[in-house]
MDTraj code that builds the backbone (N, CA, C; nanometers):
import mdtraj as md
import numpy as np

residues = "MET PRO PRO VAL ALA ALA ILE PRO VAL PRO ALA VAL VAL SER ALA TYR ARG SER PRO SER CYS GLY CYS CYS LYS GLY TRP LEU ASP HIS LEU ARG GLN ALA GLY PHE THR VAL LYS ASP TYR VAL THR SER ASN LEU ALA SER ILE LYS GLN ARG TYR GLY VAL PRO PRO GLN LEU GLN PRO".split()
xyz = np.array([
    [8.8254, 7.8340, -14.3231],
    [8.7544, 7.7367, -14.2433],
    [8.6248, 7.8001, -14.1928],
    [8.5111, 7.7315, -14.2068],
    [8.3843, 7.7890, -14.1608],
    [8.3796, 7.7953, -14.0088],
    [8.3006, 7.8874, -13.9545],
    [8.2905, 7.8971, -13.8085],
    [8.2310, 7.7693, -13.7502],
    [8.2737, 7.7377, -13.6317],
    [8.2267, 7.6187, -13.5616],
    [8.1305, 7.6632, -13.4527],
    [8.0206, 7.5916, -13.4396],
    [7.9242, 7.6237, -13.3346],
    [7.9893, 7.6063, -13.1985],
    [7.9562, 7.6949, -13.1081],
    [8.0126, 7.6867, -12.9727],
    [7.9584, 7.5635, -12.9019],
    [8.0480, 7.4871, -12.8470],
    [8.0088, 7.3705, -12.7684],
    [8.0684, 7.3874, -12.6296],
    [7.9904, 7.3561, -12.5278],
    [8.0465, 7.3687, -12.3934],
    [8.1612, 7.2691, -12.3752],
    [8.2656, 7.3150, -12.3124],
    [8.3800, 7.2272, -12.2869],
    [8.3936, 7.2051, -12.1374],
    [8.4406, 7.0874, -12.0990],
    [8.4606, 7.0640, -11.9558],
    [8.5666, 7.1589, -11.9009],
    [8.5568, 7.1850, -11.7738],
    [8.6518, 7.2761, -11.7112],
    [8.7941, 7.2215, -11.7194],
    [8.8102, 7.0906, -11.7014],
    [8.9444, 7.0326, -11.6965],
    [8.9442, 6.8961, -11.7650],
    [9.0465, 6.8710, -11.8442],
    [9.0705, 6.7391, -11.9027],
    [9.1962, 6.6843, -11.8367],
    [9.1859, 6.5653, -11.7782],
    [9.3019, 6.5000, -11.7183],
    [9.3616, 6.4029, -11.8192],
    [9.4923, 6.4105, -11.8388],
    [9.5601, 6.3235, -11.9340],
    [9.6815, 6.2605, -11.8672],
    [9.6965, 6.1319, -11.8886],
    [9.8112, 6.0575, -11.8373],
    [9.8946, 6.0151, -11.9571],
    [10.0252, 6.0378, -11.9503],
    [10.1117, 6.0039, -12.0629],
    [10.2507, 5.9675, -12.0139],
    [10.3238, 5.8981, -12.1012],
    [10.4625, 5.8654, -12.0681],
    [10.5489, 5.9881, -12.0972],
    [10.6629, 5.9999, -12.0313],
    [10.7488, 6.1172, -12.0497],
    [10.8009, 6.1316, -12.1930],
    [10.8070, 6.0209, -12.2662],
    [10.8673, 6.0272, -12.3999],
    [10.7663, 6.0436, -12.5130],
    [10.6387, 6.0578, -12.4827],
    [10.5375, 6.0604, -12.5884],
    [10.5191, 6.2002, -12.6478],
    [10.5757, 6.2213, -12.7650],
    [10.5590, 6.3485, -12.8352],
    [10.4195, 6.3648, -12.8915],
    [10.3567, 6.2541, -12.9322],
    [10.2202, 6.2600, -12.9859],
    [10.1244, 6.3142, -12.8803],
    [10.1377, 6.2649, -12.7585],
    [10.0501, 6.3100, -12.6505],
    [10.0689, 6.4592, -12.6243],
    [10.1928, 6.5041, -12.6244],
    [10.2189, 6.6476, -12.6031],
    [10.1476, 6.7298, -12.7088],
    [10.1536, 6.6855, -12.8337],
    [10.0877, 6.7567, -12.9426],
    [9.9364, 6.7593, -12.9254],
    [9.8798, 6.6463, -12.8842],
    [9.7356, 6.6378, -12.8633],
    [9.6931, 6.7304, -12.7487],
    [9.7714, 6.7340, -12.6412],
    [9.7376, 6.8210, -12.5287],
    [9.7478, 6.9680, -12.5676],
    [9.8448, 7.0028, -12.6511],
    [9.8538, 7.1401, -12.7025],
    [9.7293, 7.1737, -12.7843],
    [9.6843, 7.0792, -12.8653],
    [9.5632, 7.0980, -12.9456],
    [9.4418, 7.1225, -12.8552],
    [9.4291, 7.0439, -12.7494],
    [9.3182, 7.0624, -12.6564],
    [9.3221, 7.2006, -12.5913],
    [9.4410, 7.2434, -12.5524],
    [9.4541, 7.3772, -12.4912],
    [9.4130, 7.4862, -12.5897],
    [9.4563, 7.4732, -12.7145],
    [9.4217, 7.5721, -12.8167],
    [9.2712, 7.5745, -12.8431],
    [9.2046, 7.4623, -12.8174],
    [9.0597, 7.4533, -12.8366],
    [8.9825, 7.5038, -12.7148],
    [9.0549, 7.5500, -12.6124],
    [8.9899, 7.6095, -12.4968],
    [8.9797, 7.5208, -12.3745],
    [9.0348, 7.4003, -12.3820],
    [9.0313, 7.3114, -12.2664],
    [9.1435, 7.3468, -12.1688],
    [9.1169, 7.3269, -12.0413],
    [9.2213, 7.3309, -11.9399],
    [9.2695, 7.1876, -11.9241],
    [9.4003, 7.1671, -11.9297],
    [9.4558, 7.0324, -11.9287],
    [9.5413, 7.0096, -11.8045],
    [9.5129, 6.9007, -11.7352],
    [9.6012, 6.8534, -11.6277],
    [9.6845, 6.7424, -11.6896],
    [9.8128, 6.7645, -11.6999],
    [9.9047, 6.6735, -11.7678],
    [9.9802, 6.5925, -11.6638],
    [9.9453, 6.4640, -11.6517],
    [10.0111, 6.3751, -11.5563],
    [10.1121, 6.2894, -11.6326],
    [10.2383, 6.3089, -11.6040],
    [10.3444, 6.2335, -11.6699],
    [10.3844, 6.1189, -11.5770],
    [10.3807, 5.9965, -11.6307],
    [10.4129, 5.8794, -11.5502],
    [10.4842, 5.7753, -11.6357],
    [10.5710, 5.6998, -11.5744],
    [10.6385, 5.5926, -11.6469],
    [10.5659, 5.4598, -11.6258],
    [10.4545, 5.4616, -11.5515],
    [10.3799, 5.3397, -11.5245],
    [10.2351, 5.3543, -11.5731],
    [10.2179, 5.3574, -11.7045],
    [10.0842, 5.3724, -11.7602],
    [9.9977, 5.2491, -11.7381],
    [10.0595, 5.1324, -11.7242],
    [9.9824, 5.0096, -11.7033],
    [9.8940, 5.0212, -11.5788],
    [9.9468, 5.0775, -11.4716],
    [9.8670, 5.0901, -11.3494],
    [9.7535, 5.1904, -11.3674],
    [9.7760, 5.2945, -11.4450],
    [9.6711, 5.3937, -11.4721],
    [9.5601, 5.3294, -11.5545],
    [9.5983, 5.2542, -11.6568],
    [9.4993, 5.1864, -11.7420],
    [9.4178, 5.0873, -11.6605],
    [9.4830, 5.0158, -11.5698],
    [9.4124, 4.9209, -11.4843],
    [9.3164, 4.9941, -11.3904],
    [9.3629, 5.1037, -11.3307],
    [9.2807, 5.1806, -11.2366],
    [9.1522, 5.2296, -11.3021],
    [9.1597, 5.2730, -11.4287],
    [9.0444, 5.3289, -11.4972],
    [8.9719, 5.2270, -11.5861],
    [9.0131, 5.1009, -11.5776],
    [8.9405, 4.9957, -11.6464],
    [8.9491, 4.9976, -11.7977],
    [9.0652, 5.0363, -11.8507],
    [9.0834, 5.0345, -11.9961],
    [9.0940, 4.8887, -12.0407],
    [9.0056, 4.8443, -12.1303],
    [9.0092, 4.7047, -12.1732],
    [9.1402, 4.6723, -12.2442],
    [9.1917, 4.5505, -12.2266],
    [9.3205, 4.5120, -12.2881],
    [9.3256, 4.5355, -12.4396],
    [9.2139, 4.5141, -12.5106],
    [9.2151, 4.5319, -12.6553],
    [9.2312, 4.6785, -12.6973],
    [9.2138, 4.7720, -12.6049],
    [9.2322, 4.9139, -12.6353],
    [9.3677, 4.9663, -12.5885],
    [9.4474, 4.8804, -12.5278],
    [9.5787, 4.9214, -12.4798],
    [9.6843, 4.8892, -12.5853],
    [9.7674, 4.9867, -12.6212],
    [9.8734, 4.9577, -12.7193],
    [9.9828, 4.8710, -12.6610],
])
top = md.Topology()
chain = top.add_chain()
for i, resn in enumerate(residues, 1):
    res = top.add_residue(resn, chain, resSeq=i)
    for name in ("N", "CA", "C"):
        top.add_atom(name, md.element.get_by_symbol(name[0]), res)
traj = md.Trajectory(xyz[None], top)
């Protein structure tokens, strides 16, 4: 794999996920390996989080 140019990364990435989501866990591991600091918020009420941050209905699974 060719070297990747250094890009500044944010100090912290906040992620909200359901307790049963294995895909999210994998993605957060990937972010950590890429040098991100991850705040992992596990919640069973993602609907309220999506509403709080204004996620449009068409982007919600």
